[in-house]
N, C-alpha and C positions, 0 to 999 in steps of 0.2 A: 248141175254137176253132182256126181255121186261117187261113192268109194270105188266101184268098179272102173269108172272112167279115169279116175286118178291112178288106180293100180295099173291100168293099161299104159298110160303115158309115162309114169315114173318107172314102171317095170321094164321099159326099154333100155334102161341104164344098168340093170342088174337085179338080182333077186331081192325081194322086199321082205322084211321081217313083219311089218305091220303098216296099216293105213287107217287113219281115223279123222273124220270130219267133225268139228265141234259146231253143231247147229245151234242157232240162237234159241234160248228157252223163254225169255221174257220179252215183253213189248219194248223195253228199253234196249235190249240187245238187238232186236230186229230193227229198231229205228237207227242204229249206228250204221247199218248197211255194210258191215264188214263181217267176214267169217274167217275162221282159221282151221287149219288141218295139220296133221302130223304124218310124216312118212318116215319110216325107219328102214334102212338098208341093212343087209347082212354084212356088207363090207364098207368101210370108210371110203375106199377108192371109188366105188360105184356112186356113193353119195356125193363125193367131190365132183365127179364128172357130171352128175345130174344137176348139181347146183350151178356149175359153170355154164351148162347149156340152157337151163330153164329159168334161172333167176332173171326176172324182168320181162319174161315172155307173157303172152296172153293165153288163157285157157277159158274157152266159152265166154269171151269178152270180160274176163276177170284177170286182173294183173297178178302175176305170180311173184311173190316176194319170199325168199328163202333165207334161212339162217340156221346156225347150229343150235340144237336143243340145249337147254340149260337145266340143271338140277334145281329142284325146289329147295328153298332155303332150309326147311326142316330136314330134308334128306342129308344136306351137308353137315348139319349139327349132329345127327345120329351117326354118321360115318366117322366123325372126329372122336367120338367117345370110345 
């Protein structure tokens, strides 16, 4: 699985702002056997449709689990000041 294949699949639901796969960097991360990635859509409506259609599906024998992005804790604090 690579970013172009993810762009192709998720791009079917609308224009994408960005796609990023977080590859494991350490042996510990590799041993977990899980990876994650981030897909950002230009519109929430397209993201909702993709989430409805793709959540729980299989991509190259990998289970797709989707959720809404969350702000980092430090970003929340900076925005409150």
